[in-house]
C-alpha positions in Angstrom: 32.3 55.8 49.9 33.8 53.9 46.6 32.9 56.3 44.7 35.0 59.1 46.8 37.5 56.8 46.9 37.7 57.1 43.0 37.4 60.3 43.4 40.5 61.0 45.1 43.0 58.4 43.7 41.5 60.5 40.4 42.4 63.1 41.6 45.4 62.0 42.8 47.0 60.7 39.2 45.7 63.9 37.4 47.4 66.6 39.8 50.4 64.4 39.6 50.5 64.1 35.8 48.8 67.3 34.6 49.8 70.8 34.9 53.2 72.8 33.4 56.6 70.9 33.5 59.9 72.1 33.7 62.2 69.7 32.2 66.1 70.4 32.9 69.9 69.0 32.4 71.8 70.1 34.9 75.7 69.0 35.1 77.6 68.8 38.0 81.6 68.8 38.7 83.5 67.3 42.1 86.4 66.5 42.4 87.4 66.0 38.8 84.9 63.6 38.0 81.1 65.2 36.6 78.1 64.0 35.7 74.6 65.2 33.6 71.5 64.4 34.4 68.0 65.2 32.6 65.2 65.2 34.7 60.9 67.2 34.9 59.7 69.1 38.3 56.8 71.4 38.6 59.2 74.1 39.4 62.6 75.5 37.9 64.0 75.3 41.7 62.3 71.3 42.0 63.9 71.2 38.7 67.5 72.5 39.2 67.4 70.5 42.8 66.4 67.2 40.9 69.2 67.4 38.7 72.0 68.0 40.5 70.7 65.8 43.4 70.8 62.7 40.5 74.4 64.1 39.4 75.5 63.8 42.5 74.5 60.6 43.2 76.9 59.8 40.6 79.9 61.5 40.7 79.9 61.8 45.2 80.3 58.4 47.6 79.3 59.4 51.1 77.6 61.8 53.2 79.9 64.3 52.8 80.7 64.1 49.3 77.6 64.5 48.8 77.0 67.6 50.6 80.2 69.3 49.4 79.0 68.4 45.9 75.3 69.3 46.1 76.5 72.6 47.2 78.5 73.6 44.1 77.1 75.6 42.0 76.4 73.5 38.2 78.2 73.0 35.8 75.9 73.6 33.1 72.3 74.1 33.1 70.0 74.2 29.7 66.8 74.1 30.1 64.8 71.3 27.4 60.6 72.9 28.5 60.0 75.9 30.0 56.2 76.9 29.8 
């Protein structure tokens, strides 16, 4: 049983840190404020979404503002690494 648990944890850690990673800087603008965030993810879409989420969290307040910010197109997207 202990070997199975150790193997499972090893596989979990390996799958989390391995594989190609997309790294991107996403800049968002909302109501005169702007923020840029650099993130990494396993897919292009996930990277852009995470960057947008993080940037909007900094410049929008409340659920409604955050939803409006996230609905906007990014001000800029700069790819730092694409496998």
